[in-house]
N, C-alpha and C positions, 0 to 999 in steps of 0.2 A: 520309480516312486516320485510323486510330485513334491515339490518343495512348497512349504508354507511361507508366504511372503507377509512380512509385518508392515501393514499399511500405516503410514503416519496419520496422526490425528489432525483434524481441521482445527486450526488455531484462531482464536478471536482477534478482531482488529483492535489495535491498542487505543487506550484512552488518550485523547489529545487535551492536555492541560491548558488552562488559561494562561496567557503570556506572563501575568504577574506571579505565577507559580513555577516559572521556568527561567530563572536568571541565567542558567548555563547557556542559554541561546545568544546571549550578548557577545559582541565582538566576533561574530562568525558571518560568513557569507550565507545568506538564506534565500530560499525561493519563497516568494509570496504567492500563494495559491488561492484561487477562487474556492470558497467553501463548498463542500459537498455533504449531503446527508450521511450521517454515521450509521448507515444501513445499506445493505446490498447483498451481493453474491460473492463468495470467495470460491476460486477454482484452485484445487490442489492437484498438481501433477507430480507423480513420483516415478522414476525410472530406476529399476534395480534388477540385476541378473537377467537382462534381456526382456523383462516385463514391464508393462506400463500400467500404472494405477491412476485413475482420474476420480476425483471426489469433489462434490460441491457442498458448500455450506453457507451460513449467513455470517454477518459480522460478529455475532456472539459465539461462534464456534459450533453452532449446531448444524448437524448434517442436513442437507436438502436433497430430496429425491429429484431425479432428472426430469420427472413430470411436473415439477414445480413451475408455475407461470414465470417466475423471474429467471429461473435457469433456462427455460425454453426460449424466452425473450433474448437472453444473452447469447445463446448459441445461434438462434435463428438470425438475429440482427448482425452479429459480429463473426460468427464461425471461429471462435477463438482457439478451440483445442488443437487443431492441426497446426495453426500458425505458432502457437506458444510452444508446442512440442518441437517444431522445427528450430526455434530459437534455442531451446534448451539443448537439443542434440548438438547444434553448431557450437554453442558456448561451453559445452561440457557440464552444464548443471544437471545434477541427478534429481533434484527436488526443488520445487518452487510453489508458492502460494500466491495467487494474484487476487487482488481485491477490486471489485467493480461497484461503483455507486452510480445509479441511474445509467447503467451500461457504459460507464466511463471507467477506464483503468485508472485507479487512484494510488495503488501501492503494489509492491512486490516484496514478498518475504522469501529469503533463500535459506534460512535456518531459524531456529527458535528466536534468537535475538539478533538477527542480521537482516537488514532491509536494503533494497536498492535505493539509491538517491534519486531525487527528482530529475536530475539531468540525465542519468542513465536510463530512466523510464522514457523520457522524451526521445533520447538519441536511438535507443533500441526499438521502441514500440510506436513512436510517433507516426511514421509513414504507414506502417502496417495496420495501425488502428484507425487511420483516416480521421484524425482529430477526436476520436472517442477516448481521450486521455485527460488526465487532470489539467486544468487550465492555469498555466503559469502567468501571473500578472506581471511580475517583475522579479529580477534578481538583485538583491540589495545587500550591502554590508550593514550589519546591524550594530552600529556604533552605540556607545552609551547614550548619545542624544537621540538616535533613531529609536533605540529601545524605549526610552522615556516617551517619545512621541507615540509609539505603538501602544503603550500602556493606557493612554487616554484616547486612542483612535476610535472613531465611529465607523471606520471601514472594517467590514468583516473579511478577514483573511486567515488562512492557515499558513504558518511559517514552518518550513522544513529546512534543516541545515543542509548546506550543499554537499558536505562530506558527512558520511554516516557516523553517528555517535549515539550511544545509549545514555539514558539517565535512570536513576534508581529512585522510586517513590514507594514508601510503605513496603519495602522488601521486594518489590516487583520491578522488573526492567522494561523500560519503554524507549522507543526511538525518540531522538531530540526533535520533537515537534511542539508547536504552540499554536494557540488560536487567540484572536483578538475580540472575540465575542462570547457571550454566555450561551451555554447549550440550552436548547429549547426544552 
């Protein structure tokens, strides 16, 4: 008799709050990242009981068909499924959701509220993705003074804490990320 496998849901990409709304990011080492559109394709890979499930979605958590132009572009240009499955096998990960904006890997979720840090993304996937990965501008300690400078900055950057941490907003859990610009 065949087993019924519970396929995990495609989860939406988290909201990234304006830096003024995220004081918790102060006094941390952060990656300043070139902004990317908050839309794209997510790839969910799950391995359980010898079975592999692959699903695609958008940044809102909606499923996408493999015939979708963005999905086909991602797979044709980067061929990500076999590469990422190999990394997951080697690392022992049973499930991960990868987020791509403009065919660049911008994030990786390993559980509902657990994300890979920017350094881990760069170290594990940088060479394999041949620079199709989020662009780190600099790594900077976000002191009180640097935080104040960022509040009035005209430079558009996304800040991600170097070590993973969650924040809670309106009873929802988000990774400790911030942006220096207003959403379009």
